[in-house]
BAKOL-905920 format. One line per 8 residues: number of its first residue (from 1); their letters; for each residue x, y, z negated of N, C-alpha, C. Coordinates in nm, 3 decimals. Atoms other than C-alpha are relative to their C-alpha. Example, Ala and Ser with C-alpha at 12.3 -4.5 7.8 and 13.67 -1.06 7.14 Angstrom:
<sites>
1	AS	0.089/-0.119/0.000/1.230/-0.450/-0.780/0.090/0.120/0.000 | -0.082/-0.119/0.006/1.367/-0.106/-0.714/-0.077/0.109/-0.073
</sites>
This chain:
<sites>
1	XXXXXXXX	0.002/0.084/-0.116/0.838/-1.844/0.529/-0.035/0.085/0.121 | 0.029/-0.080/-0.119/0.858/-1.675/0.871/-0.126/-0.048/0.071 | 0.122/0.035/-0.072/0.531/-1.663/1.061/-0.003/0.073/0.132 | 0.018/-0.062/-0.131/0.438/-1.585/1.419/-0.120/0.092/-0.004 | 0.111/-0.094/-0.004/0.178/-1.332/1.530/-0.134/-0.057/-0.047 | 0.129/0.048/0.047/-0.120/-1.564/1.470/-0.002/-0.037/-0.148 | -0.006/0.033/0.141/0.000/-1.636/1.117/0.046/-0.141/-0.029 | -0.048/0.137/0.021/0.121/-1.993/1.169/0.150/0.001/-0.025
9	XXXXXXXX	-0.143/0.009/0.029/0.457/-2.082/1.021/0.074/-0.059/0.120 | -0.079/0.050/-0.112/0.722/-2.132/1.291/0.114/-0.088/-0.048 | -0.106/0.082/0.059/0.995/-2.273/1.065/0.013/0.034/-0.147 | -0.030/-0.025/0.140/1.109/-2.300/0.706/0.132/-0.067/-0.033 | -0.127/0.058/0.043/1.426/-2.387/0.520/-0.027/-0.091/-0.118 | 0.011/0.094/0.111/1.445/-2.691/0.296/0.141/-0.049/-0.031 | -0.138/0.034/0.033/1.779/-2.729/0.120/0.093/0.061/0.104 | -0.090/-0.045/-0.106/2.036/-2.708/0.399/-0.056/-0.030/0.138
17	XXXXXXXX	0.060/0.037/-0.128/1.791/-2.808/0.675/-0.097/0.107/0.048 | 0.098/-0.086/-0.064/1.587/-2.602/0.918/-0.113/-0.090/0.048 | 0.114/0.085/-0.033/1.240/-2.757/0.946/-0.093/0.078/0.093 | 0.087/-0.065/-0.098/1.039/-2.666/1.258/-0.145/-0.032/-0.031 | 0.142/0.023/0.024/0.661/-2.630/1.237/-0.053/-0.113/0.087 | 0.039/0.108/-0.090/0.622/-2.863/1.535/0.126/-0.071/0.046 | -0.119/0.071/-0.045/0.862/-3.138/1.638/0.039/0.042/0.142 | -0.049/-0.031/-0.134/1.078/-3.052/1.938/-0.010/-0.126/0.085
25	XXXXXXXX	0.007/0.118/-0.087/1.016/-3.284/2.235/0.137/-0.064/0.017 | -0.126/0.072/-0.016/1.281/-3.551/2.286/0.064/0.025/0.136 | -0.055/-0.026/-0.132/1.321/-3.458/2.652/0.040/0.146/0.011 | -0.046/-0.137/-0.020/1.508/-3.149/2.764/0.102/0.040/-0.104 | -0.099/-0.052/0.094/1.780/-2.952/2.597/-0.060/0.113/-0.080 | 0.053/-0.104/0.087/1.700/-2.727/2.303/0.112/0.078/-0.064 | -0.099/-0.086/0.064/1.888/-2.436/2.157/-0.071/0.082/-0.108 | 0.051/-0.083/0.109/1.821/-2.273/1.822/0.100/0.112/-0.025
33	XXXXXXXX	-0.086/-0.114/0.027/1.957/-1.925/1.766/-0.036/0.055/-0.137 | 0.021/-0.054/0.134/2.000/-1.799/1.413/0.047/0.145/-0.002 | -0.035/-0.141/0.010/1.994/-1.425/1.365/0.032/0.029/-0.146 | -0.040/-0.023/0.139/2.191/-1.343/1.052/-0.029/0.144/-0.041 | 0.016/-0.136/0.052/2.147/-1.043/0.831/0.125/0.080/0.031 | -0.113/-0.088/-0.028/2.367/-0.751/0.914/0.055/0.055/-0.131 | -0.061/-0.057/0.120/2.609/-0.600/0.667/-0.052/0.142/-0.023 | 0.046/-0.133/0.038/2.499/-0.290/0.482/0.117/0.096/0.012
41	XXXXXXXX	-0.110/-0.097/-0.011/2.706/0.020/0.567/0.050/0.043/-0.137 | -0.062/-0.040/0.127/2.946/0.136/0.297/-0.052/0.135/-0.049 | 0.049/-0.132/0.039/2.812/0.493/0.303/-0.094/0.052/0.108 | 0.096/-0.057/-0.094/2.567/0.721/0.483/0.064/0.044/0.131 | -0.068/-0.044/-0.121/2.830/0.825/0.738/0.038/-0.114/0.094 | -0.038/0.116/-0.082/2.898/0.472/0.867/-0.115/-0.038/0.091 | 0.102/0.038/-0.098/2.713/0.369/1.182/-0.057/-0.138/-0.032 | 0.065/0.130/0.018/2.462/0.084/1.162/0.040/-0.094/0.111
49	XXXXXXXX	-0.031/0.104/-0.098/2.541/-0.241/1.339/-0.132/-0.045/0.063 | 0.126/0.032/-0.068/2.249/-0.260/1.586/0.027/-0.073/0.130 | -0.006/0.060/-0.132/2.188/-0.481/1.883/-0.056/0.099/0.100 | 0.048/-0.090/-0.104/2.130/-0.301/2.210/-0.151/-0.017/0.016 | 0.144/0.004/-0.020/1.764/-0.212/2.255/-0.081/-0.005/-0.129 | 0.073/0.007/0.127/1.675/-0.228/1.884/-0.025/0.137/-0.061 | 0.018/-0.134/0.055/1.676/0.149/1.834/-0.149/0.033/-0.015 | 0.142/-0.031/0.007/1.303/0.177/1.912/-0.068/-0.077/-0.113
57	XXXXXXXX	0.055/0.078/0.112/1.225/-0.099/1.661/0.036/0.066/-0.133 | -0.043/-0.066/0.124/1.427/0.076/1.390/-0.077/0.130/-0.023 | 0.076/-0.125/0.011/1.254/0.408/1.461/-0.145/-0.029/-0.037 | 0.139/0.035/0.029/0.909/0.244/1.459/-0.017/-0.047/-0.144 | 0.007/0.046/0.139/0.979/0.071/1.126/0.014/0.118/-0.096 | -0.022/-0.117/0.085/1.105/0.398/0.976/-0.125/0.088/-0.006 | 0.123/-0.080/-0.004/0.795/0.588/1.089/-0.110/-0.067/-0.080 | 0.105/0.073/0.072/0.564/0.317/0.955/0.021/0.009/-0.151
65	XXXXXXXX	-0.029/-0.005/0.143/0.736/0.311/0.615/-0.025/0.141/-0.055 | 0.019/-0.139/0.046/0.737/0.692/0.587/-0.149/0.034/-0.009 | 0.143/-0.029/0.003/0.367/0.717/0.677/-0.072/-0.077/-0.110 | 0.062/0.079/0.108/0.274/0.437/0.437/0.025/0.065/-0.136 | -0.032/-0.063/0.130/0.453/0.607/0.148/-0.072/0.133/-0.017 | 0.068/-0.129/0.008/0.307/0.947/0.230/-0.150/-0.019/-0.019 | 0.143/0.027/0.014/-0.044/0.801/0.264/-0.033/-0.041/-0.142 | 0.023/0.040/0.139/-0.014/0.642/-0.080/0.006/0.121/-0.092
73	XXXXXXXX	-0.016/-0.119/0.085/0.110/0.965/-0.238/-0.117/0.097/0.018 | 0.109/-0.093/-0.025/-0.154/1.183/-0.069/-0.135/-0.061/-0.035 | 0.127/0.066/0.026/-0.429/0.926/-0.112/-0.042/0.003/-0.145 | 0.032/-0.005/0.143/-0.407/0.947/-0.490/-0.077/0.127/-0.036 | 0.066/-0.127/0.029/-0.536/1.305/-0.474/-0.107/0.033/0.103 | 0.092/-0.029/-0.110/-0.762/1.278/-0.169/-0.144/-0.004/-0.047 | 0.143/-0.005/0.035/-1.124/1.383/-0.218/-0.084/0.026/0.124 | 0.070/-0.026/-0.125/-1.225/1.408/0.147/-0.112/-0.099/0.028
81	XXXXXXXX	0.110/0.087/-0.040/-1.505/1.236/0.332/0.053/-0.133/0.050 | -0.036/0.132/-0.049/-1.494/0.871/0.409/0.094/-0.074/-0.093 | -0.081/0.081/0.091/-1.315/0.586/0.239/0.149/-0.005/0.035 | -0.139/0.015/-0.044/-0.991/0.612/0.438/0.064/0.136/0.025 | -0.077/-0.122/-0.022/-0.736/0.893/0.424/0.053/-0.002/0.143 | -0.050/-0.002/-0.138/-0.633/1.006/0.775/0.143/-0.051/0.014 | -0.137/0.051/-0.007/-0.268/0.933/0.697/0.005/-0.152/-0.015 | 0.005/0.145/0.014/-0.363/0.580/0.594/-0.030/-0.066/0.134
89	XXXXXXXX	0.030/0.053/-0.133/-0.513/0.523/0.938/0.121/0.012/0.091 | -0.122/-0.018/-0.081/-0.199/0.664/1.102/0.107/-0.100/-0.042 | -0.099/0.097/0.050/0.019/0.444/0.880/-0.033/-0.140/0.048 | 0.041/0.133/-0.047/-0.182/0.136/0.973/0.033/-0.017/0.149 | -0.030/0.006/-0.143/-0.146/0.216/1.343/0.151/-0.010/0.024 | -0.146/0.006/-0.014/0.229/0.277/1.306/0.053/-0.136/-0.040 | -0.043/0.133/0.044/0.268/-0.052/1.117/-0.030/-0.104/0.108 | 0.035/0.094/-0.107/0.086/-0.239/1.396/0.097/0.013/0.116
97	XXXXXXXX	-0.097/-0.021/-0.108/0.317/-0.083/1.656/0.136/-0.058/-0.036 | -0.130/0.052/0.043/0.628/-0.168/1.455/-0.001/-0.153/-0.004 | 0.009/0.146/0.004/0.510/-0.526/1.398/-0.001/-0.060/0.140 | 0.002/0.048/-0.139/0.437/-0.567/1.769/0.140/0.000/0.059 | -0.138/-0.005/-0.051/0.790/-0.455/1.858/0.086/-0.109/-0.063 | -0.076/0.105/0.067/0.929/-0.694/1.598/-0.030/-0.136/0.061 | 0.035/0.132/-0.052/0.737/-0.995/1.730/0.042/-0.016/0.145 | -0.050/0.010/-0.137/0.838/-0.912/2.087/0.147/-0.041/0.002
105	XXXXXXXX	-0.142/0.035/0.007/1.199/-0.957/1.977/0.026/-0.132/-0.071 | -0.015/0.126/0.071/1.134/-1.274/1.781/0.053/-0.106/0.096 | -0.058/0.105/-0.085/1.349/-1.549/1.921/-0.049/-0.134/-0.049 | 0.049/0.133/0.032/1.208/-1.896/1.934/0.088/-0.104/0.069 | -0.072/0.108/-0.066/1.358/-2.230/2.023/-0.051/-0.011/0.142 | 0.038/0.006/-0.142/1.362/-2.259/2.401/0.059/-0.125/0.064 | -0.050/0.113/-0.077/1.400/-2.549/2.640/0.106/0.053/0.097 | -0.099/-0.041/-0.099/1.715/-2.529/2.853/0.129/0.028/-0.051
</sites>
């Protein structure tokens, strides 16, 4: 179930219906935009189908995933001081940045 930054559900799917977390007011016009999944490229040489301006989000997600995986691998052998491996802290920071960029692009139902 998709959630917003505070953790509250914004919508869910039930059967063939889209159920909003809060009822839309009866006054005003409302538009719901559905962002579909993109097709997976056939091979590594095929360009990704990205929307304009999403390059920074893709880079941030890639960095976060790479740091998380490296922190897990290095953390298994870490005997340093403190409970947190330095790469784990960097991975957490990168994940927060990537999540922030994602939520900035989250489209919600708008009046108008």
